[in-house]
C-alpha positions as CSV (number, residue, x, y, z in Angstrom):
1,M,-36.4,15.7,-20.0
2,R,-34.1,17.7,-18.0
3,T,-34.4,15.7,-14.7
4,T,-33.9,12.3,-16.5
5,L,-30.7,13.8,-17.6
6,H,-29.7,15.2,-14.1
7,T,-30.6,11.6,-12.6
8,A,-28.5,9.9,-15.3
9,A,-25.0,12.4,-14.6
10,T,-25.6,11.9,-10.6
11,L,-25.9,8.5,-11.5
12,A,-23.0,8.2,-13.2
13,L,-20.9,10.5,-10.8
14,A,-22.1,7.6,-8.1
15,L,-20.6,4.7,-9.5
16,A,-17.5,6.4,-11.0
17,L,-16.5,7.5,-7.2
18,P,-16.3,4.2,-5.8
19,L,-14.3,3.2,-8.6
20,A,-11.7,6.1,-8.5
21,A,-11.3,5.4,-4.9
22,Q,-10.7,1.9,-5.3
23,A,-7.8,2.0,-8.0
24,D,-5.1,3.2,-5.5
25,P,-5.6,2.4,-2.1
26,F,-2.5,4.3,-0.5
27,P,-3.3,7.8,-2.4
28,D,-0.9,10.7,-1.9
29,A,1.9,7.7,-1.3
30,D,5.2,9.3,-0.9
31,H,7.0,6.6,-3.3
32,A,10.5,8.4,-3.7
33,A,10.5,9.1,0.2
34,A,8.9,5.3,1.2
35,K,12.0,3.8,-0.9
36,D,14.4,5.7,1.1
37,M,12.6,4.7,4.5
38,H,12.4,1.2,2.8
39,D,16.5,0.7,2.1
40,R,17.0,1.9,5.6
41,L,15.1,0.1,7.5
42,C,13.1,-2.6,6.0
43,I,15.5,-4.6,3.5
44,E,18.4,-5.5,6.3
45,C,16.5,-7.1,8.3
46,H,14.3,-8.9,5.4
47,E,17.9,-10.1,3.6
48,R,18.6,-11.6,7.2
49,R,15.4,-13.5,7.2
50,F,14.3,-14.1,3.9
51,S,17.5,-14.1,1.4
52,G,16.6,-14.1,-2.2
53,E,16.3,-10.5,-4.5
54,G,17.4,-7.7,-2.3
55,G,15.3,-8.8,0.2
56,S,12.3,-8.3,-1.8
57,A,11.6,-12.2,-1.4
58,I,9.3,-11.9,1.6
59,Y,7.0,-9.9,-0.7
60,T,6.8,-12.1,-3.6
61,R,6.8,-15.5,-2.2
62,P,3.5,-17.8,-2.8
63,D,2.3,-18.1,0.9
64,R,3.0,-14.3,2.0
65,R,0.7,-13.4,4.8
66,V,-0.8,-10.1,3.4
67,T,-3.1,-10.6,0.9
68,T,-5.4,-7.4,1.0
69,P,-4.8,-3.7,1.5
70,S,-5.6,-3.7,4.8
71,A,-3.0,-6.7,6.0
72,L,-0.7,-4.5,4.4
73,S,-0.7,-1.1,6.8
74,Q,-1.4,-3.6,9.3
75,Q,1.7,-5.5,8.6
76,L,3.5,-2.4,8.5
77,T,1.9,-1.1,11.9
78,T,3.4,-4.5,13.6
79,C,6.7,-4.0,12.2
80,T,7.1,-0.6,13.4
81,T,5.5,-1.2,16.8
82,M,7.9,-4.3,17.1
83,L,11.4,-2.6,15.9
84,N,10.8,0.3,17.8
85,L,11.1,2.2,14.0
86,D,9.8,5.2,15.7
87,L,7.4,6.0,12.2
88,F,4.4,8.4,12.0
89,P,1.2,6.6,10.3
90,E,1.5,8.9,7.4
91,D,5.1,7.0,6.9
92,E,3.6,3.9,6.8
93,H,1.1,4.9,4.5
94,H,4.0,6.0,2.1
95,L,5.8,2.6,2.8
96,A,2.4,0.9,1.8
97,G,1.8,2.7,-1.0
98,Y,5.6,2.1,-2.4
99,L,5.1,-2.0,-1.5
100,N,1.8,-1.9,-3.0
101,K,3.3,-0.5,-6.2
102,L,6.2,-2.6,-6.6
103,Y,5.0,-5.9,-5.2
104,Y,1.4,-6.0,-4.0
105,K,-0.8,-4.1,-6.8
106,F,-3.9,-4.0,-4.9
107,E,-6.9,-1.8,-5.8
């Protein structure tokens, strides 16, 4: 009986861990710091290229390129490189978490 309970508990834990990991693809993202970075570094360019909603139209347009968490991370790296933003990978992680929370809602 004890072995069965232990096996059941281990199985339940093993099944729960992947679900917890999927809940937030950008865990520990600092949304407050990311909002500041976004306001300083991203809005101006987005407003010029994609008018409307304070530059957020790029995130909500129907034909957006970013459709997965990894695509969001890659797009942030591309912007950082192309615009010479001098962001660290953890800054990009914070931005990804912030954008995901506001617009993308990836799990």
